[in-house]
C-alpha positions as CSV (number, residue, x, y, z in Angstrom):
1,M,98.6,129.9,108.4
2,I,95.5,128.2,109.4
3,P,95.6,129.6,113.2
4,S,96.1,132.9,111.6
5,F,93.0,132.5,109.3
6,V,90.8,131.6,112.3
7,S,92.1,134.5,114.2
8,S,91.3,136.9,111.3
9,L,87.9,135.3,111.0
10,R,87.4,136.0,114.9
11,R,88.4,139.5,114.5
12,A,86.3,140.0,111.4
13,R,83.3,138.9,113.3
14,F,83.7,142.0,115.4
15,Q,85.2,144.5,113.0
16,V,83.5,143.9,109.6
17,P,79.7,144.5,109.2
18,A,77.7,141.5,108.0
19,P,76.4,143.1,104.8
20,V,80.3,144.1,103.8
21,M,81.0,140.5,104.6
22,L,78.1,139.3,102.4
23,L,79.2,141.6,99.4
24,I,82.8,140.5,99.7
25,G,81.7,137.0,99.6
26,M,79.6,137.7,96.4
27,F,82.3,139.3,94.6
28,T,84.8,136.6,95.4
29,L,82.4,133.8,94.5
30,H,81.7,135.3,91.0
31,T,85.3,135.8,90.4
32,G,85.9,132.2,91.0
33,S,82.9,131.3,88.9
34,A,84.2,133.4,86.0
35,L,87.8,131.9,86.3
36,A,86.2,128.3,86.4
37,V,84.6,128.9,83.0
38,T,88.3,129.5,81.6
39,A,89.2,126.2,83.0
40,F,86.5,124.5,81.0
41,A,88.9,124.6,77.8
42,H,91.2,122.3,79.7
43,A,88.7,120.0,81.7
44,S,85.1,119.1,81.9
45,P,82.9,121.3,84.2
46,A,82.6,118.1,86.4
47,T,86.1,117.6,86.7
48,V,86.8,121.3,87.7
49,T,83.9,121.3,90.1
50,W,85.3,118.0,91.8
51,L,88.7,119.6,92.2
52,R,87.4,122.8,93.7
53,L,85.1,120.9,96.0
54,T,88.0,118.5,97.2
55,W,90.4,121.3,97.7
56,A,87.6,123.0,99.8
57,A,86.9,120.1,101.8
58,V,90.9,119.4,102.6
59,L,91.5,123.2,103.6
60,L,88.2,123.2,105.7
61,L,89.1,119.8,107.5
62,A,92.4,121.3,108.3
63,L,90.9,124.6,109.5
64,G,88.5,122.6,111.8
65,G,91.1,120.6,113.4
66,R,90.6,118.4,116.6
67,S,87.3,120.5,117.6
68,L,85.7,119.3,114.4
69,W,85.9,115.6,115.4
70,R,84.6,116.4,119.0
71,A,81.8,118.2,117.3
72,V,80.9,115.2,114.9
73,R,81.1,112.8,117.8
74,A,78.8,115.1,119.8
75,A,76.3,115.6,117.0
76,T,72.8,113.8,116.8
77,P,72.0,111.5,113.8
78,R,69.7,114.2,112.6
79,E,72.3,116.8,112.6
80,L,74.5,114.5,110.8
81,G,71.8,113.5,108.5
82,A,71.3,117.4,107.6
83,V,75.0,117.7,106.9
84,V,74.8,114.8,104.2
85,I,72.0,116.4,102.6
86,L,73.5,119.7,102.5
87,G,76.7,118.2,101.3
88,T,74.7,116.4,98.5
89,A,72.7,119.7,97.7
90,S,76.0,121.9,97.6
91,A,77.5,119.4,95.1
92,G,74.5,119.4,93.0
93,M,74.3,123.2,93.0
94,M,77.8,123.6,91.9
95,L,77.9,120.9,89.3
96,F,74.7,122.0,87.8
97,Y,75.8,125.6,87.9
98,S,79.2,124.7,86.4
99,E,77.5,122.7,83.5
100,A,75.1,125.9,82.9
101,T,78.0,128.4,82.7
102,A,79.9,126.2,80.3
103,R,76.9,126.7,77.7
104,I,75.2,129.9,78.7
105,E,76.5,133.3,80.1
106,L,77.3,133.8,83.6
107,G,74.9,136.4,84.5
108,A,72.0,134.2,82.9
109,A,73.0,131.0,84.6
110,T,73.0,133.0,88.1
111,S,69.7,134.7,87.5
112,I,68.1,131.4,86.7
113,E,69.6,129.8,90.0
114,F,68.5,132.9,91.7
115,L,64.9,131.6,90.9
116,G,65.4,129.1,93.7
117,T,66.1,131.9,96.3
118,L,63.3,133.9,95.2
119,V,60.7,131.1,95.4
120,V,61.9,130.3,99.0
121,A,61.3,133.9,99.9
122,V,58.0,134.2,98.4
123,A,56.8,130.8,99.6
124,A,57.5,131.7,103.3
125,M,55.4,134.8,103.1
126,R,52.3,132.9,101.5
127,R,50.7,135.9,100.1
128,R,49.6,135.7,96.6
129,R,50.4,139.2,95.7
130,E,54.1,138.3,96.5
131,L,54.1,136.2,93.3
132,V,54.4,139.4,91.3
133,W,58.1,139.2,92.2
134,I,58.5,135.8,90.7
135,A,56.9,137.0,87.6
136,A,59.0,139.9,87.3
137,A,62.1,137.6,87.7
138,V,61.0,135.2,85.1
139,L,60.6,138.1,82.8
140,G,64.1,139.2,83.7
141,V,65.4,135.8,82.9
142,L,63.6,135.8,79.7
143,C,65.4,139.0,78.7
144,L,68.6,137.8,79.8
145,T,68.5,134.6,77.9
146,R,66.7,136.0,74.8
147,P,64.9,132.8,73.7
148,W,63.5,134.6,70.8
149,R,67.0,134.6,69.0
150,G,66.7,131.0,68.2
151,D,70.0,130.1,69.6
152,L,69.1,129.6,73.3
153,D,71.1,126.4,74.6
154,L,68.1,124.4,76.4
155,A,70.7,122.2,78.1
156,G,72.2,125.0,79.6
157,V,69.0,126.5,80.9
158,G,68.1,123.1,82.0
159,F,71.2,122.7,84.3
160,A,70.6,126.2,85.6
161,L,67.0,125.3,86.6
162,A,68.3,122.0,88.3
163,G,70.8,124.3,90.1
164,A,67.9,126.4,91.3
165,V,66.2,123.3,92.7
166,C,69.4,122.4,94.7
167,V,69.7,126.1,95.9
168,V,66.1,125.6,97.7
169,A,67.6,122.5,99.6
170,Y,70.8,124.5,100.3
171,I,69.0,127.4,101.9
172,V,66.9,125.2,104.1
173,L,69.8,122.9,105.2
174,T,72.3,125.7,105.6
175,Q,70.0,127.2,108.4
176,R,70.1,123.8,110.1
177,V,73.7,122.8,109.8
178,G,74.9,126.4,110.5
179,A,72.9,126.5,113.7
180,G,74.1,122.9,114.8
181,F,77.7,123.0,113.8
182,G,78.7,126.5,113.0
183,A,80.4,127.9,110.0
184,V,83.6,126.3,109.8
185,H,82.5,122.8,111.0
186,G,79.4,122.7,109.1
187,L,81.1,123.9,105.9
188,A,84.0,121.5,106.3
189,L,81.6,118.4,106.6
190,A,79.3,119.7,103.8
191,M,82.2,120.2,101.4
192,T,83.7,116.7,102.2
193,V,80.1,115.2,101.5
194,G,80.1,117.2,98.3
195,S,83.5,115.9,97.3
196,L,82.4,112.4,97.8
197,V,79.3,112.9,95.9
198,S,80.9,114.5,92.9
199,A,83.7,112.0,92.7
200,P,82.3,109.6,90.3
201,F,81.6,112.5,87.8
202,G,85.1,114.5,88.3
203,A,87.6,112.3,89.7
204,P,88.1,109.6,86.8
205,A,89.6,112.2,84.4
206,V,91.9,113.5,86.9
207,F,93.3,110.1,87.8
208,A,93.5,109.1,84.1
209,A,95.4,112.1,82.9
210,P,96.7,114.3,86.0
211,D,97.2,118.1,85.0
212,V,99.4,119.7,87.6
213,D,98.7,123.3,86.3
214,L,94.8,122.5,86.4
215,I,95.1,121.0,89.9
216,L,97.1,123.9,91.3
217,F,94.6,126.4,89.2
218,T,91.5,124.9,91.0
219,L,93.1,125.4,94.3
220,V,93.0,129.2,93.7
221,I,89.4,128.9,92.3
222,A,88.4,126.8,95.4
223,L,89.5,129.6,97.8
224,L,87.5,132.1,95.7
225,F,84.5,129.6,95.4
226,P,83.3,127.8,97.3
227,M,85.5,128.0,100.5
228,V,85.7,131.8,101.4
229,P,82.2,133.0,100.2
230,F,80.4,130.1,101.8
231,L,82.4,130.6,105.1
232,L,81.6,134.5,105.0
233,E,77.8,133.8,104.2
234,M,77.5,131.4,107.0
235,V,79.0,133.9,109.7
236,A,77.0,136.7,107.9
237,L,73.7,134.7,108.2
238,Q,74.0,134.6,112.0
239,R,74.4,138.2,112.3
240,M,71.7,139.6,109.9
241,G,67.9,139.6,110.0
242,R,66.3,137.6,107.2
243,T,65.0,140.6,105.5
244,A,68.5,142.5,105.3
245,Y,70.2,139.1,104.0
246,S,67.7,138.8,101.4
247,T,67.7,142.3,100.3
248,F,71.6,142.1,100.0
249,S,71.5,138.5,98.4
250,S,69.4,140.0,95.6
251,L,72.4,141.8,94.2
252,E,74.0,138.5,93.4
253,P,72.8,138.3,89.8
254,A,74.1,141.8,89.0
255,V,77.4,141.0,90.6
256,S,77.7,138.0,88.5
257,L,76.9,139.9,85.4
258,V,79.6,142.5,86.4
259,M,82.3,139.7,86.9
260,G,81.4,137.9,83.7
261,L,82.2,141.2,82.0
262,V,85.4,142.0,83.9
263,V,86.8,138.6,84.1
264,I,85.8,136.7,80.8
265,G,84.6,139.6,78.6
266,Q,80.8,138.6,78.6
267,A,79.4,142.1,77.6
268,P,75.7,142.2,78.0
269,V,73.4,144.0,75.5
270,A,70.6,146.5,76.6
271,V,68.0,144.0,76.9
272,Q,69.8,141.9,79.1
273,V,70.8,144.8,81.4
274,V,67.0,145.4,81.7
275,G,66.4,141.7,82.6
276,M,69.2,141.8,85.1
277,A,67.5,145.0,86.7
278,L,64.2,143.1,86.9
279,V,65.7,140.0,88.7
280,V,67.3,142.4,91.1
281,V,64.2,144.2,91.7
282,A,62.2,141.2,92.1
283,G,64.7,139.9,94.8
284,V,64.6,143.4,96.8
285,G,60.9,143.3,96.6
286,A,60.4,139.8,97.8
287,A,63.0,140.5,100.6
288,R,61.0,143.7,101.7
289,G,58.0,141.9,102.1
290,D,59.5,139.8,105.0
291,R,59.7,142.1,107.9
292,S,61.2,139.6,110.3
293,D,64.2,140.8,112.3
294,R,65.1,137.4,113.3
295,P,68.6,136.3,112.3
296,A,68.6,134.3,109.1
297,V,70.6,131.4,110.8
298,P,70.4,131.2,114.7
299,G,73.8,130.8,116.5
300,P,74.7,127.4,117.9
301,E,73.8,128.5,121.5
302,A,70.3,129.5,120.1
303,A,69.8,126.3,118.4
304,R,70.7,124.3,121.6
305,R,68.2,126.4,123.9
306,S,65.5,125.7,121.3
307,R,66.2,122.0,121.5
308,E,66.2,121.7,125.2
309,G,63.2,124.0,125.5
310,E,62.7,127.5,127.0
311,G,60.9,126.3,130.1
312,V,63.0,123.5,131.3
313,A,62.7,123.1,135.2
314,G,65.6,124.4,137.0
315,A,66.9,126.4,134.1
316,S,68.7,129.6,135.1
317,A,67.1,132.7,134.6
318,E,70.3,134.6,134.0
319,P,70.4,135.7,130.2
320,S,72.8,133.8,128.0
321,A,76.0,135.0,126.4
322,E,74.1,135.3,123.2
323,D,71.2,137.4,124.8
324,R,73.8,139.9,126.5
325,D,76.4,140.1,123.7
326,G,74.7,139.2,120.5
327,P,74.9,136.1,118.2
328,V,77.6,133.6,119.2
329,L,80.4,132.8,116.8
330,P,80.1,129.5,115.2
331,A,81.4,126.5,116.9
332,G,85.0,125.8,116.0
333,L,86.0,129.5,116.2
334,G,86.5,129.6,119.9
335,T,84.3,130.0,122.8
336,P,82.3,133.3,123.3
337,E,84.4,134.1,126.4
338,A,87.6,133.7,124.3
339,E,86.2,135.6,121.5
340,Q,85.2,138.5,123.7
341,A,88.8,138.5,125.0
342,E,90.0,139.2,121.3
343,A,87.2,141.7,120.7
344,P,88.7,145.4,119.9
345,G,89.4,147.2,123.0
346,S,89.4,144.3,125.4
347,R,93.3,143.8,125.4
348,E,93.4,147.6,126.3
349,A,91.0,147.2,129.2
350,D,93.1,144.3,130.5
351,R,96.1,146.4,130.6
352,A,94.3,149.3,132.1
353,A,93.1,147.0,135.0
């Protein structure tokens, strides 16, 4: 099963456009988030989140195989430190988000968390006029949460804001870990750290009163979120420019609103639809302000070249595989040569030869 999944991911790298991978990841993620809300009737958000993180860690460690441990031994202390921080940020992001969605609507929680993504985008541009997008997003969040009604759950909003802070760290560290380890290895290590960090909050209830149905249900949710969407996102990040990635990511609050309606029946009122539109427009506007075409996350080979320096004496003038063939697939999914051999049409060419 695991080798088949790896092979499918390799083929997807060549056959599935990066924006499509990102959109699939979004819908998968928020389907998992919506299903997780239904599990809160049987266990606390922290318990459900810990089970999801643990399942994701176990599956990804198995997926990484022996090459994962070789990557760990070859990593620098700085790269390992980045993994620990990313895992901690991922655990915080998921714990806070779960606590928020247990108290406020899925679309509102996602939009508040999205403020973290927006702040990173606007801060990177360092232009005052771009602050208008943050103002638009804040106005959209106000429309979504409707504080004037007097029944706003301040704890839910607070958890979502804490999740937004973790999102900032997640974005920054995903770039470093994705470039240093690759998708499978980086995510496996980060989820393992996340499971350990969240264990004190969620594990005691599981060990005190094990619920087999809940444990199996969280396995399904773990595949939907975080395993599959995070993995797709890490691969897409290495193939998309920052502007394109940010533009598509801006659709995430709207996807969350739709899945909240479809899966758990959280129907928005008119003012909330307006608020969601404001958040999406703010995200797209901020994304279009960044004209960089560089990949959101460089491939591992590009990261190594950056560390070694472009002008090292004796370096070959021959262009790298990444320069000739595009971004290198993340470490742990095979060498570039092996992947090219599995690219569409390569086997036919071999037979013709």
